[in-house]
Biopython code that builds the backbone (N, CA, C, O; Angstrom):
import numpy as np
from Bio.PDB.StructureBuilder import StructureBuilder

atoms = [
    (1, "MET", "N", (-11.717, -19.287, 66.100)),
    (1, "MET", "CA", (-11.197, -20.121, 67.164)),
    (1, "MET", "C", (-11.789, -21.531, 67.022)),
    (1, "MET", "O", (-12.972, -21.683, 66.717)),
    (2, "ARG", "N", (-10.978, -22.536, 67.239)),
    (2, "ARG", "CA", (-11.430, -23.925, 67.148)),
    (2, "ARG", "C", (-12.367, -24.266, 68.310)),
    (2, "ARG", "O", (-12.314, -23.647, 69.372)),
    (3, "THR", "N", (-13.216, -25.254, 68.084)),
    (3, "THR", "CA", (-14.147, -25.694, 69.126)),
    (3, "THR", "C", (-13.405, -26.071, 70.403)),
    (3, "THR", "O", (-13.807, -25.676, 71.498)),
    (4, "ALA", "N", (-12.333, -26.827, 70.267)),
    (4, "ALA", "CA", (-11.577, -27.264, 71.451)),
    (4, "ALA", "C", (-11.038, -26.076, 72.237)),
    (4, "ALA", "O", (-11.017, -26.106, 73.467)),
    (5, "ASP", "N", (-10.604, -25.033, 71.540)),
    (5, "ASP", "CA", (-10.099, -23.836, 72.218)),
    (5, "ASP", "C", (-11.221, -23.106, 72.953)),
    (5, "ASP", "O", (-11.029, -22.618, 74.066)),
    (6, "LEU", "N", (-12.390, -23.036, 72.322)),
    (6, "LEU", "CA", (-13.540, -22.394, 72.967)),
    (6, "LEU", "C", (-13.973, -23.170, 74.210)),
    (6, "LEU", "O", (-14.270, -22.578, 75.248)),
    (7, "VAL", "N", (-14.008, -24.485, 74.098)),
    (7, "VAL", "CA", (-14.383, -25.321, 75.247)),
    (7, "VAL", "C", (-13.369, -25.148, 76.373)),
    (7, "VAL", "O", (-13.747, -25.041, 77.539)),
    (8, "SER", "N", (-12.092, -25.120, 76.029)),
    (8, "SER", "CA", (-11.050, -24.912, 77.050)),
    (8, "SER", "C", (-11.235, -23.574, 77.749)),
    (8, "SER", "O", (-11.089, -23.482, 78.968)),
    (9, "ARG", "N", (-11.555, -22.544, 76.988)),
    (9, "ARG", "CA", (-11.767, -21.218, 77.577)),
    (9, "ARG", "C", (-12.994, -21.236, 78.490)),
    (9, "ARG", "O", (-12.959, -20.674, 79.585)),
    (10, "TYR", "N", (-14.069, -21.874, 78.050)),
    (10, "TYR", "CA", (-15.278, -22.004, 78.873)),
    (10, "TYR", "C", (-14.951, -22.702, 80.197)),
    (10, "TYR", "O", (-15.424, -22.284, 81.253)),
    (11, "ILE", "N", (-14.157, -23.746, 80.139)),
    (11, "ILE", "CA", (-13.792, -24.487, 81.352)),
    (11, "ILE", "C", (-12.979, -23.609, 82.296)),
    (11, "ILE", "O", (-13.232, -23.599, 83.501)),
    (12, "VAL", "N", (-12.014, -22.881, 81.768)),
    (12, "VAL", "CA", (-11.211, -21.981, 82.611)),
    (12, "VAL", "C", (-12.106, -20.914, 83.247)),
    (12, "VAL", "O", (-11.984, -20.619, 84.436)),
    (13, "LEU", "N", (-12.996, -20.344, 82.451)),
    (13, "LEU", "CA", (-13.884, -19.303, 82.976)),
    (13, "LEU", "C", (-14.773, -19.834, 84.097)),
    (13, "LEU", "O", (-14.907, -19.191, 85.139)),
    (14, "THR", "N", (-15.381, -21.002, 83.892)),
    (14, "THR", "CA", (-16.350, -21.502, 84.877)),
    (14, "THR", "C", (-15.722, -22.239, 86.049)),
    (14, "THR", "O", (-16.309, -22.279, 87.131)),
    (15, "LYS", "N", (-14.561, -22.815, 85.864)),
    (15, "LYS", "CA", (-13.933, -23.586, 86.949)),
    (15, "LYS", "C", (-12.934, -22.768, 87.765)),
    (15, "LYS", "O", (-12.673, -23.087, 88.925)),
    (16, "GLU", "N", (-12.378, -21.718, 87.167)),
    (16, "GLU", "CA", (-11.345, -20.947, 87.855)),
    (16, "GLU", "C", (-11.718, -19.478, 88.036)),
    (16, "GLU", "O", (-11.814, -18.984, 89.159)),
    (17, "ILE", "N", (-11.924, -18.794, 86.930)),
    (17, "ILE", "CA", (-12.080, -17.336, 86.981)),
    (17, "ILE", "C", (-13.360, -16.917, 87.702)),
    (17, "ILE", "O", (-13.311, -16.100, 88.622)),
    (18, "MET", "N", (-14.493, -17.463, 87.298)),
    (18, "MET", "CA", (-15.761, -17.037, 87.905)),
    (18, "MET", "C", (-15.864, -17.418, 89.385)),
    (18, "MET", "O", (-16.305, -16.590, 90.182)),
    (19, "PRO", "N", (-15.478, -18.628, 89.786)),
    (19, "PRO", "CA", (-15.495, -18.924, 91.227)),
    (19, "PRO", "C", (-14.572, -17.995, 92.030)),
    (19, "PRO", "O", (-14.913, -17.584, 93.140)),
    (20, "HIS", "N", (-13.414, -17.670, 91.467)),
    (20, "HIS", "CA", (-12.503, -16.743, 92.152)),
    (20, "HIS", "C", (-13.164, -15.375, 92.311)),
    (20, "HIS", "O", (-13.111, -14.780, 93.387)),
    (21, "LEU", "N", (-13.782, -14.879, 91.247)),
    (21, "LEU", "CA", (-14.458, -13.580, 91.325)),
    (21, "LEU", "C", (-15.592, -13.615, 92.347)),
    (21, "LEU", "O", (-15.795, -12.649, 93.083)),
    (22, "ALA", "N", (-16.328, -14.718, 92.396)),
    (22, "ALA", "CA", (-17.449, -14.840, 93.341)),
    (22, "ALA", "C", (-16.980, -14.772, 94.787)),
    (22, "ALA", "O", (-17.718, -14.322, 95.664)),
    (23, "ARG", "N", (-15.766, -15.213, 95.033)),
    (23, "ARG", "CA", (-15.224, -15.190, 96.401)),
    (23, "ARG", "C", (-14.515, -13.876, 96.723)),
    (23, "ARG", "O", (-14.195, -13.620, 97.884)),
    (24, "THR", "N", (-14.267, -13.043, 95.719)),
    (24, "THR", "CA", (-13.512, -11.808, 95.948)),
    (24, "THR", "C", (-14.329, -10.579, 95.561)),
    (24, "THR", "O", (-15.049, -10.034, 96.397)),
    (25, "SER", "N", (-14.232, -10.143, 94.336)),
    (25, "SER", "CA", (-14.830, -8.873, 93.921)),
    (25, "SER", "C", (-16.304, -8.948, 93.543)),
    (25, "SER", "O", (-16.945, -7.907, 93.395)),
    (26, "HIS", "N", (-16.858, -10.137, 93.383)),
    (26, "HIS", "CA", (-18.253, -10.284, 92.956)),
    (26, "HIS", "C", (-19.057, -11.081, 93.995)),
    (26, "HIS", "O", (-19.755, -12.035, 93.652)),
    (27, "LYS", "N", (-18.951, -10.687, 95.240)),
    (27, "LYS", "CA", (-19.609, -11.425, 96.325)),
    (27, "LYS", "C", (-21.133, -11.342, 96.260)),
    (27, "LYS", "O", (-21.825, -12.094, 96.946)),
    (28, "HIS", "N", (-21.657, -10.439, 95.444)),
    (28, "HIS", "CA", (-23.110, -10.315, 95.284)),
    (28, "HIS", "C", (-23.684, -11.406, 94.378)),
    (28, "HIS", "O", (-24.903, -11.560, 94.303)),
    (29, "TRP", "N", (-22.835, -12.155, 93.697)),
    (29, "TRP", "CA", (-23.318, -13.234, 92.838)),
    (29, "TRP", "C", (-24.010, -14.291, 93.688)),
    (29, "TRP", "O", (-23.592, -14.541, 94.819)),
    (30, "PRO", "N", (-25.061, -14.916, 93.163)),
    (30, "PRO", "CA", (-25.820, -15.895, 93.953)),
    (30, "PRO", "C", (-25.152, -17.262, 94.074)),
    (30, "PRO", "O", (-25.599, -18.091, 94.867)),
    (31, "VAL", "N", (-24.103, -17.512, 93.313)),
    (31, "VAL", "CA", (-23.401, -18.803, 93.347)),
    (31, "VAL", "C", (-21.898, -18.559, 93.373)),
    (31, "VAL", "O", (-21.421, -17.487, 93.001)),
    (32, "SER", "N", (-21.160, -19.574, 93.818)),
    (32, "SER", "CA", (-19.697, -19.460, 93.805)),
    (32, "SER", "C", (-19.013, -20.760, 93.388)),
    (32, "SER", "O", (-17.799, -20.778, 93.185)),
    (33, "ASN", "N", (-19.767, -21.836, 93.260)),
    (33, "ASN", "CA", (-19.181, -23.123, 92.881)),
    (33, "ASN", "C", (-19.135, -23.288, 91.366)),
    (33, "ASN", "O", (-20.038, -22.854, 90.650)),
    (34, "ASP", "N", (-18.070, -23.923, 90.895)),
    (34, "ASP", "CA", (-17.877, -24.075, 89.456)),
    (34, "ASP", "C", (-19.053, -24.769, 88.773)),
    (34, "ASP", "O", (-19.481, -24.340, 87.701)),
    (35, "HIS", "N", (-19.580, -25.829, 89.375)),
    (35, "HIS", "CA", (-20.678, -26.553, 88.735)),
    (35, "HIS", "C", (-21.938, -25.699, 88.630)),
    (35, "HIS", "O", (-22.754, -25.923, 87.735)),
    (36, "CYS", "N", (-22.113, -24.736, 89.515)),
    (36, "CYS", "CA", (-23.265, -23.834, 89.435)),
    (36, "CYS", "C", (-23.123, -22.881, 88.252)),
    (36, "CYS", "O", (-24.085, -22.640, 87.523)),
    (37, "PHE", "N", (-21.924, -22.343, 88.064)),
    (37, "PHE", "CA", (-21.692, -21.491, 86.895)),
    (37, "PHE", "C", (-21.919, -22.281, 85.616)),
    (37, "PHE", "O", (-22.519, -21.775, 84.668)),
    (38, "GLN", "N", (-21.443, -23.515, 85.588)),
    (38, "GLN", "CA", (-21.618, -24.344, 84.398)),
    (38, "GLN", "C", (-23.099, -24.619, 84.142)),
    (38, "GLN", "O", (-23.548, -24.543, 82.999)),
    (39, "ARG", "N", (-23.853, -24.933, 85.173)),
    (39, "ARG", "CA", (-25.295, -25.163, 85.032)),
    (39, "ARG", "C", (-25.992, -23.942, 84.458)),
    (39, "ARG", "O", (-26.761, -24.049, 83.503)),
    (40, "ILE", "N", (-25.723, -22.788, 85.038)),
    (40, "ILE", "CA", (-26.386, -21.555, 84.627)),
    (40, "ILE", "C", (-26.050, -21.220, 83.181)),
    (40, "ILE", "O", (-26.944, -20.925, 82.387)),
    (41, "VAL", "N", (-24.778, -21.263, 82.840)),
    (41, "VAL", "CA", (-24.343, -20.899, 81.489)),
    (41, "VAL", "C", (-24.881, -21.892, 80.465)),
    (41, "VAL", "O", (-25.422, -21.488, 79.436)),
    (42, "LEU", "N", (-24.737, -23.178, 80.736)),
    (42, "LEU", "CA", (-25.206, -24.177, 79.768)),
    (42, "LEU", "C", (-26.722, -24.146, 79.612)),
    (42, "LEU", "O", (-27.225, -24.280, 78.497)),
    (43, "ASP", "N", (-27.456, -23.973, 80.702)),
    (43, "ASP", "CA", (-28.912, -23.873, 80.591)),
    (43, "ASP", "C", (-29.295, -22.670, 79.729)),
    (43, "ASP", "O", (-30.187, -22.773, 78.886)),
    (44, "ALA", "N", (-28.637, -21.543, 79.929)),
    (44, "ALA", "CA", (-28.939, -20.346, 79.140)),
    (44, "ALA", "C", (-28.605, -20.561, 77.667)),
    (44, "ALA", "O", (-29.370, -20.158, 76.791)),
    (45, "VAL", "N", (-27.481, -21.185, 77.396)),
    (45, "VAL", "CA", (-27.069, -21.447, 76.013)),
    (45, "VAL", "C", (-28.067, -22.383, 75.327)),
    (45, "VAL", "O", (-28.384, -22.201, 74.152)),
    (46, "CYS", "N", (-28.556, -23.377, 76.056)),
    (46, "CYS", "CA", (-29.473, -24.368, 75.479)),
    (46, "CYS", "C", (-30.933, -23.919, 75.502)),
    (46, "CYS", "O", (-31.758, -24.445, 74.754)),
    (47, "GLY", "N", (-31.253, -22.950, 76.357)),
    (47, "GLY", "CA", (-32.637, -22.509, 76.476)),
    (47, "GLY", "C", (-33.489, -23.453, 77.309)),
    (47, "GLY", "O", (-34.706, -23.521, 77.133)),
    (48, "GLY", "N", (-32.854, -24.172, 78.207)),
    (48, "GLY", "CA", (-33.530, -25.125, 79.082)),
    (48, "GLY", "C", (-32.488, -25.950, 79.803)),
    (48, "GLY", "O", (-31.299, -25.635, 79.758)),
    (49, "VAL", "N", (-32.925, -27.000, 80.465)),
    (49, "VAL", "CA", (-31.998, -27.865, 81.203)),
    (49, "VAL", "C", (-31.033, -28.490, 80.196)),
    (49, "VAL", "O", (-31.450, -29.276, 79.346)),
    (50, "TRP", "N", (-29.771, -28.151, 80.285)),
    (50, "TRP", "CA", (-28.801, -28.462, 79.224)),
    (50, "TRP", "C", (-28.736, -29.934, 78.864)),
    (50, "TRP", "O", (-28.576, -30.264, 77.689)),
    (51, "TYR", "N", (-28.854, -30.829, 79.835)),
    (51, "TYR", "CA", (-28.692, -32.251, 79.522)),
    (51, "TYR", "C", (-29.923, -32.843, 78.836)),
    (51, "TYR", "O", (-29.934, -34.025, 78.493)),
    (52, "GLU", "N", (-30.949, -32.031, 78.638)),
    (52, "GLU", "CA", (-32.069, -32.442, 77.797)),
    (52, "GLU", "C", (-31.793, -32.104, 76.331)),
    (52, "GLU", "O", (-32.555, -32.494, 75.447)),
    (53, "TYR", "N", (-30.706, -31.380, 76.079)),
    (53, "TYR", "CA", (-30.357, -30.931, 74.735)),
    (53, "TYR", "C", (-29.056, -31.526, 74.214)),
    (53, "TYR", "O", (-28.792, -31.476, 73.012)),
    (54, "MET", "N", (-28.246, -32.084, 75.097)),
    (54, "MET", "CA", (-26.977, -32.679, 74.666)),
    (54, "MET", "C", (-26.587, -33.793, 75.623)),
    (54, "MET", "O", (-27.065, -33.872, 76.754)),
    (55, "LEU", "N", (-25.712, -34.642, 75.135)),
    (55, "LEU", "CA", (-25.210, -35.740, 75.953)),
    (55, "LEU", "C", (-24.220, -35.226, 76.989)),
    (55, "LEU", "O", (-23.620, -34.164, 76.827)),
    (56, "ARG", "N", (-24.062, -36.000, 78.054)),
    (56, "ARG", "CA", (-23.058, -35.704, 79.072)),
    (56, "ARG", "C", (-21.774, -36.421, 78.695)),
    (56, "ARG", "O", (-21.835, -37.465, 78.046)),
    (57, "PRO", "N", (-20.647, -35.916, 79.064)),
    (57, "PRO", "CA", (-20.381, -34.616, 79.677)),
    (57, "PRO", "C", (-20.478, -33.499, 78.636)),
    (57, "PRO", "O", (-20.113, -33.675, 77.474)),
    (58, "ALA", "N", (-20.970, -32.368, 79.078)),
    (58, "ALA", "CA", (-21.211, -31.247, 78.166)),
    (58, "ALA", "C", (-19.946, -30.813, 77.444)),
    (58, "ALA", "O", (-19.985, -30.537, 76.245)),
    (59, "TYR", "N", (-18.830, -30.749, 78.148)),
    (59, "TYR", "CA", (-17.621, -30.216, 77.523)),
    (59, "TYR", "C", (-17.165, -31.063, 76.335)),
    (59, "TYR", "O", (-16.440, -30.568, 75.471)),
    (60, "LYS", "N", (-17.575, -32.320, 76.279)),
    (60, "LYS", "CA", (-17.210, -33.177, 75.147)),
    (60, "LYS", "C", (-18.245, -33.124, 74.029)),
    (60, "LYS", "O", (-18.000, -33.629, 72.934)),
    (61, "ASN", "N", (-19.386, -32.521, 74.295)),
    (61, "ASN", "CA", (-20.483, -32.549, 73.334)),
    (61, "ASN", "C", (-20.960, -31.182, 72.877)),
    (61, "ASN", "O", (-21.910, -31.095, 72.100)),
    (62, "LEU", "N", (-20.327, -30.118, 73.337)),
    (62, "LEU", "CA", (-20.693, -28.777, 72.885)),
    (62, "LEU", "C", (-20.348, -28.608, 71.412)),
    (62, "LEU", "O", (-19.276, -29.016, 70.963)),
    (63, "THR", "N", (-21.261, -28.004, 70.668)),
    (63, "THR", "CA", (-20.946, -27.623, 69.294)),
    (63, "THR", "C", (-20.074, -26.371, 69.340)),
    (63, "THR", "O", (-19.920, -25.750, 70.392)),
    (64, "ARG", "N", (-19.515, -26.010, 68.207)),
    (64, "ARG", "CA", (-18.706, -24.795, 68.163)),
    (64, "ARG", "C", (-19.552, -23.587, 68.558)),
    (64, "ARG", "O", (-19.113, -22.757, 69.354)),
    (65, "ASP", "N", (-20.767, -23.483, 68.006)),
    (65, "ASP", "CA", (-21.639, -22.346, 68.325)),
    (65, "ASP", "C", (-22.008, -22.316, 69.806)),
    (65, "ASP", "O", (-22.003, -21.250, 70.422)),
    (66, "GLN", "N", (-22.325, -23.462, 70.373)),
    (66, "GLN", "CA", (-22.649, -23.512, 71.803)),
    (66, "GLN", "C", (-21.456, -23.097, 72.651)),
    (66, "GLN", "O", (-21.610, -22.354, 73.620)),
    (67, "ALA", "N", (-20.277, -23.570, 72.294)),
    (67, "ALA", "CA", (-19.073, -23.207, 73.050)),
    (67, "ALA", "C", (-18.799, -21.715, 72.933)),
    (67, "ALA", "O", (-18.451, -21.066, 73.920)),
    (68, "ALA", "N", (-18.955, -21.169, 71.730)),
    (68, "ALA", "CA", (-18.738, -19.729, 71.530)),
    (68, "ALA", "C", (-19.758, -18.922, 72.330)),
    (68, "ALA", "O", (-19.409, -17.918, 72.951)),
    (69, "ASN", "N", (-21.012, -19.356, 72.316)),
    (69, "ASN", "CA", (-22.051, -18.663, 73.092)),
    (69, "ASN", "C", (-21.791, -18.768, 74.589)),
    (69, "ASN", "O", (-22.048, -17.818, 75.329)),
    (70, "ALA", "N", (-21.285, -19.908, 75.040)),
    (70, "ALA", "CA", (-20.968, -20.084, 76.459)),
    (70, "ALA", "C", (-19.846, -19.144, 76.884)),
    (70, "ALA", "O", (-19.927, -18.518, 77.941)),
    (71, "VAL", "N", (-18.807, -19.041, 76.073)),
    (71, "VAL", "CA", (-17.692, -18.138, 76.388)),
    (71, "VAL", "C", (-18.181, -16.696, 76.410)),
    (71, "VAL", "O", (-17.837, -15.934, 77.312)),
    (72, "LYS", "N", (-18.984, -16.323, 75.416)),
    (72, "LYS", "CA", (-19.504, -14.952, 75.369)),
    (72, "LYS", "C", (-20.355, -14.662, 76.598)),
    (72, "LYS", "O", (-20.230, -13.597, 77.202)),
    (73, "LEU", "N", (-21.219, -15.603, 76.971)),
    (73, "LEU", "CA", (-22.074, -15.384, 78.137)),
    (73, "LEU", "C", (-21.246, -15.269, 79.411)),
    (73, "LEU", "O", (-21.531, -14.417, 80.252)),
    (74, "CYS", "N", (-20.238, -16.101, 79.567)),
    (74, "CYS", "CA", (-19.349, -15.982, 80.739)),
    (74, "CYS", "C", (-18.733, -14.591, 80.799)),
    (74, "CYS", "O", (-18.726, -13.953, 81.852)),
    (75, "ASN", "N", (-18.219, -14.127, 79.668)),
    (75, "ASN", "CA", (-17.609, -12.796, 79.627)),
    (75, "ASN", "C", (-18.634, -11.707, 79.922)),
    (75, "ASN", "O", (-18.328, -10.727, 80.601)),
    (76, "ASP", "N", (-19.853, -11.879, 79.408)),
    (76, "ASP", "CA", (-20.913, -10.900, 79.680)),
    (76, "ASP", "C", (-21.305, -10.897, 81.156)),
    (76, "ASP", "O", (-21.582, -9.837, 81.718)),
    (77, "ILE", "N", (-21.330, -12.052, 81.779)),
    (77, "ILE", "CA", (-21.624, -12.129, 83.217)),
    (77, "ILE", "C", (-20.530, -11.413, 84.000)),
    (77, "ILE", "O", (-20.820, -10.622, 84.897)),
    (78, "ILE", "N", (-19.293, -11.686, 83.665)),
    (78, "ILE", "CA", (-18.161, -11.071, 84.369)),
    (78, "ILE", "C", (-18.193, -9.554, 84.236)),
    (78, "ILE", "O", (-17.933, -8.837, 85.203)),
    (79, "SER", "N", (-18.510, -9.065, 83.039)),
    (79, "SER", "CA", (-18.511, -7.616, 82.801)),
    (79, "SER", "C", (-19.765, -6.933, 83.336)),
    (79, "SER", "O", (-19.811, -5.706, 83.425)),
    (80, "GLY", "N", (-20.777, -7.712, 83.691)),
    (80, "GLY", "CA", (-22.028, -7.131, 84.166)),
    (80, "GLY", "C", (-23.029, -6.884, 83.055)),
    (80, "GLY", "O", (-24.104, -6.339, 83.306)),
    (81, "ASP", "N", (-22.699, -7.277, 81.823)),
    (81, "ASP", "CA", (-23.625, -7.108, 80.704)),
    (81, "ASP", "C", (-24.731, -8.159, 80.709)),
    (81, "ASP", "O", (-25.752, -7.984, 80.043)),
    (82, "ALA", "N", (-24.542, -9.237, 81.443)),
    (82, "ALA", "CA", (-25.582, -10.251, 81.655)),
    (82, "ALA", "C", (-25.762, -10.401, 83.163)),
    (82, "ALA", "O", (-24.790, -10.393, 83.918)),
    (83, "ASP", "N", (-26.996, -10.535, 83.585)),
    (83, "ASP", "CA", (-27.328, -10.578, 85.011)),
    (83, "ASP", "C", (-27.329, -12.021, 85.513)),
    (83, "ASP", "O", (-28.237, -12.791, 85.200)),
    (84, "LEU", "N", (-26.322, -12.380, 86.282)),
    (84, "LEU", "CA", (-26.203, -13.742, 86.793)),
    (84, "LEU", "C", (-27.368, -14.108, 87.707)),
    (84, "LEU", "O", (-27.786, -15.265, 87.736)),
    (85, "ILE", "N", (-27.891, -13.156, 88.440)),
    (85, "ILE", "CA", (-29.019, -13.434, 89.332)),
    (85, "ILE", "C", (-30.238, -13.862, 88.517)),
    (85, "ILE", "O", (-30.907, -14.837, 88.860)),
    (86, "VAL", "N", (-30.522, -13.137, 87.447)),
    (86, "VAL", "CA", (-31.650, -13.467, 86.571)),
    (86, "VAL", "C", (-31.419, -14.810, 85.885)),
    (86, "VAL", "O", (-32.326, -15.639, 85.810)),
    (87, "LEU", "N", (-30.209, -15.020, 85.388)),
    (87, "LEU", "CA", (-29.888, -16.284, 84.711)),
    (87, "LEU", "C", (-30.010, -17.471, 85.667)),
    (87, "LEU", "O", (-30.497, -18.532, 85.275)),
    (88, "ASN", "N", (-29.575, -17.302, 86.905)),
    (88, "ASN", "CA", (-29.688, -18.370, 87.899)),
    (88, "ASN", "C", (-31.155, -18.675, 88.197)),
    (88, "ASN", "O", (-31.545, -19.840, 88.269)),
    (89, "LYS", "N", (-31.960, -17.642, 88.370)),
    (89, "LYS", "CA", (-33.388, -17.855, 88.637)),
    (89, "LYS", "C", (-34.046, -18.610, 87.488)),
    (89, "LYS", "O", (-34.855, -19.510, 87.713)),
    (90, "GLN", "N", (-33.696, -18.243, 86.255)),
    (90, "GLN", "CA", (-34.278, -18.921, 85.100)),
    (90, "GLN", "C", (-33.854, -20.384, 85.068)),
    (90, "GLN", "O", (-34.677, -21.265, 84.817)),
    (91, "SER", "N", (-32.581, -20.645, 85.319)),
    (91, "SER", "CA", (-32.075, -22.014, 85.335)),
    (91, "SER", "C", (-32.805, -22.847, 86.393)),
    (91, "SER", "O", (-33.214, -23.977, 86.127)),
    (92, "LEU", "N", (-32.960, -22.289, 87.573)),
    (92, "LEU", "CA", (-33.652, -23.006, 88.648)),
    (92, "LEU", "C", (-35.121, -23.239, 88.301)),
    (92, "LEU", "O", (-35.680, -24.290, 88.614)),
    (93, "GLN", "N", (-35.735, -22.261, 87.659)),
    (93, "GLN", "CA", (-37.134, -22.417, 87.255)),
    (93, "GLN", "C", (-37.262, -23.558, 86.246)),
    (93, "GLN", "O", (-38.159, -24.391, 86.374)),
    (94, "TRP", "N", (-36.386, -23.609, 85.253)),
    (94, "TRP", "CA", (-36.424, -24.701, 84.278)),
    (94, "TRP", "C", (-36.299, -26.055, 84.963)),
    (94, "TRP", "O", (-36.841, -27.052, 84.486)),
    (95, "ARG", "N", (-35.589, -26.086, 86.073)),
    (95, "ARG", "CA", (-35.346, -27.334, 86.792)),
    (95, "ARG", "C", (-36.397, -27.621, 87.858)),
    (95, "ARG", "O", (-36.330, -28.647, 88.535)),
    (96, "GLY", "N", (-37.372, -26.718, 88.010)),
    (96, "GLY", "CA", (-38.443, -26.932, 88.976)),
    (96, "GLY", "C", (-37.987, -26.847, 90.416)),
    (96, "GLY", "O", (-38.590, -27.456, 91.300)),
    (97, "LYS", "N", (-36.926, -26.096, 90.658)),
    (97, "LYS", "CA", (-36.408, -25.957, 92.027)),
    (97, "LYS", "C", (-37.299, -25.014, 92.816)),
    (97, "LYS", "O", (-37.669, -23.947, 92.328)),
    (98, "THR", "N", (-37.643, -25.408, 94.037)),
    (98, "THR", "CA", (-38.471, -24.572, 94.890)),
    (98, "THR", "C", (-37.739, -23.294, 95.241)),
    (98, "THR", "O", (-36.514, -23.262, 95.355)),
    (99, "GLY", "N", (-38.511, -22.257, 95.405)),
    (99, "GLY", "CA", (-37.934, -20.972, 95.754)),
    (99, "GLY", "C", (-37.544, -20.157, 94.541)),
    (99, "GLY", "O", (-37.218, -18.976, 94.666)),
    (100, "ALA", "N", (-37.571, -20.765, 93.373)),
    (100, "ALA", "CA", (-37.240, -20.029, 92.155)),
    (100, "ALA", "C", (-38.487, -19.284, 91.701)),
    (100, "ALA", "O", (-39.497, -19.903, 91.367)),
    (101, "THR", "N", (-38.419, -17.974, 91.690)),
    (101, "THR", "CA", (-39.539, -17.158, 91.267)),
    (101, "THR", "C", (-39.602, -17.142, 89.748)),
    (101, "THR", "O", (-38.606, -16.824, 89.098)),
    (102, "PRO", "N", (-40.752, -17.478, 89.166)),
    (102, "PRO", "CA", (-40.852, -17.454, 87.708)),
    (102, "PRO", "C", (-40.599, -16.056, 87.163)),
    (102, "PRO", "O", (-41.022, -15.061, 87.751)),
    (103, "LEU", "N", (-39.917, -15.995, 86.049)),
    (103, "LEU", "CA", (-39.661, -14.720, 85.396)),
    (103, "LEU", "C", (-40.839, -14.385, 84.497)),
    (103, "LEU", "O", (-41.474, -15.287, 83.951)),
    (104, "PRO", "N", (-41.143, -13.091, 84.333)),
    (104, "PRO", "CA", (-42.230, -12.724, 83.428)),
    (104, "PRO", "C", (-41.837, -13.079, 81.993)),
    (104, "PRO", "O", (-40.653, -13.067, 81.657)),
    (105, "PRO", "N", (-42.822, -13.396, 81.140)),
    (105, "PRO", "CA", (-42.491, -13.729, 79.752)),
    (105, "PRO", "C", (-41.898, -12.528, 79.033)),
    (105, "PRO", "O", (-42.233, -11.378, 79.319)),
    (106, "LYS", "N", (-41.005, -12.824, 78.090)),
    (106, "LYS", "CA", (-40.415, -11.753, 77.282)),
    (106, "LYS", "C", (-41.413, -11.348, 76.208)),
    (106, "LYS", "O", (-42.081, -12.192, 75.611)),
    (107, "ASP", "N", (-41.504, -10.051, 75.974)),
    (107, "ASP", "CA", (-42.420, -9.559, 74.927)),
    (107, "ASP", "C", (-41.784, -9.629, 73.569)),
    (107, "ASP", "O", (-42.408, -9.257, 72.575)),
]
sb = StructureBuilder()
sb.init_structure("model")
sb.init_model(0)
sb.init_chain("A")
sb.init_seg("    ")
for serial, (resi, resn, name, xyz) in enumerate(atoms, 1):
    if name == "N":
        sb.init_residue(resn, " ", resi, " ")
    sb.init_atom(name, np.array(xyz, "f"), 0.0, 1.0, " ", f" {name:<3s}", serial, name[0])
structure = sb.get_structure()
């Protein structure tokens, strides 16, 4: 799949599909706004605050691998194979947001 196609899919997932699911069948998710899904996914893909790793706007600067990883992570979140609550906490911790409980280090 071309980079542009992957980026388009990522945008549809984070701006339309995931917010819709958060308001309907996935009400247990900690976020429901499109920009929150984008923050969480991009931070996870980059391994930190995404805009410290790429120029803004992200959708114009994602590499093919980053876009593919973002799409995969969105799909994993939707299917329950990735924990959105954990990913959100990690994203908030990277950003120094109060109330974000630090996650234990991975072994």
